[in-house]
KOLMAR-935913 format. One record per residue (C-alpha): y, x, z. Coordinates in Angstrom, 2 decimals, always signed. Example, Ala and Ser with C-alpha at 12.3 -4.5 7.8 and 13.67 -1.06 7.14 Angstrom:
py|px|pz
-4.50|+12.30|+7.80;
-1.06|+13.67|+7.14;
// end
This chain:
py|px|pz
+5.22|+124.72|+157.28;
+3.43|+121.79|+158.13;
+4.11|+119.81|+161.61;
+1.92|+118.12|+164.05;
+2.45|+114.53|+164.31;
+3.73|+114.96|+167.77;
+6.23|+117.63|+166.55;
+8.03|+115.01|+164.09;
+8.00|+112.25|+166.59;
+9.96|+114.28|+169.10;
+12.09|+115.03|+166.15;
+12.37|+111.95|+165.17;
+13.19|+110.82|+169.02;
+15.47|+113.46|+169.60;
+17.66|+112.77|+166.23;
+17.90|+109.32|+167.72;
+18.75|+109.68|+171.53;
+20.97|+112.84|+171.69;
+17.89|+114.96|+172.73;
+16.93|+118.53|+171.78;
+13.27|+120.14|+171.61;
+12.78|+123.34|+173.00;
+13.45|+125.51|+170.13;
+16.63|+123.51|+169.04;
+18.16|+123.89|+172.66;
+17.38|+127.68|+172.90;
+18.83|+128.20|+169.35;
+21.74|+126.38|+171.04;
+22.23|+128.37|+173.86;
+20.99|+131.80|+171.79;
+18.22|+132.52|+174.13;
+13.95|+133.03|+173.33;
+12.32|+129.46|+173.64;
+10.32|+131.47|+176.95;
+13.71|+131.95|+178.73;
+14.69|+128.57|+178.40;
+11.07|+127.19|+179.50;
+11.57|+129.50|+182.29;
+14.82|+127.81|+183.39;
+13.26|+124.47|+183.04;
+10.43|+125.73|+185.33;
+12.62|+127.29|+188.18;
+14.71|+123.51|+188.10;
+17.95|+124.80|+186.42;
+17.65|+122.55|+183.67;
+16.16|+119.16|+183.41;
+13.74|+117.96|+181.16;
+11.63|+114.80|+179.75;
+7.90|+115.14|+179.07;
+7.04|+112.83|+176.35;
+3.23|+113.27|+175.65;
-0.19|+114.63|+177.02;
+0.29|+117.64|+174.88;
+3.28|+118.87|+176.82;
+5.79|+118.50|+174.26;
+9.29|+118.59|+176.30;
+12.51|+117.30|+175.20;
+16.12|+118.01|+176.95;
+19.36|+115.88|+176.79;
+21.87|+117.50|+174.58;
+24.71|+116.91|+177.59;
+22.37|+119.01|+179.96;
+22.11|+121.67|+177.47;
+26.08|+121.66|+176.83;
+26.92|+121.79|+180.42;
+24.69|+125.10|+180.84;
+26.41|+126.31|+177.79;
+29.91|+126.01|+179.04;
+28.85|+127.07|+182.58;
+27.61|+130.59|+181.19;
+30.63|+130.70|+178.80;
+32.83|+130.21|+181.76;
+31.16|+133.01|+183.69;
+31.59|+135.49|+181.02;
// end
């Protein structure tokens, strides 16, 4: 499946700088992208908006901290 230039650029940036795209972060957290976007909108997870198209990237350390917190609460 072809990706847009924006998706490719976001993936390259993510790979080079320790950040995750929304689908990658959702997979790591085992939640849907909709759930992750809702958490981001609620301010529970900081993100970087990298272009005018709304592409968002998350710091892998923030995602891992959320994952550790969720596992610790179980």
